[in-house]
C-alpha positions, 0 to 999 in steps of 0.5 A: 229908157236913157238915164243920166248922171249929173252929179260929177265927182265932187272933190269930197266924193274923190277924198273919200274914194282916196281914204277907203283906198288908203284904208284898204292898202293898210289893213291888207298887205297884197293890195299894194302902196305907191312904193310897191317895187314890180318884185314885191308886187310879183311875190304878193301875186304868185303867194296869193296863188298859192295860197288859194292852191292850197286852200282849195282842195279841188285846185291840189287835187288837180295839179298832183294829178297833172303831176302824177304827185300825191296831194300831200306832196303837192302842198308841201312843194307850193308851201316851199314855194311860198318862201321865195316865189319869185328868186332872190330879191333884187339889188335896192335902189339905194344900194345900186346908188352908193355903189355907183357914188364908191365907183366915181371917187377916185382910188388913194393909194 
């Protein structure tokens, strides 16, 4: 049985899809947006992972067994890691542009 779909995506279908995507991105922080940096994306992934590990008792028990720690200790460590899971954020692009402008100005003494 061969099915043919003669209907191509119309402009209104694309607008509807984009509208739904924008709604999801506004509703849920982790879905990202066009201006999301690589660091912010990694931060969301790591935090979502730690939240999932803490929320699923079997996963927490597995990590506790592997690390030879108590389940409470593992949950505590995961909560601590959620604060800065990827380390200190890199300098913003605007800060770099300002520093480069300061470096190119002639020194006045």
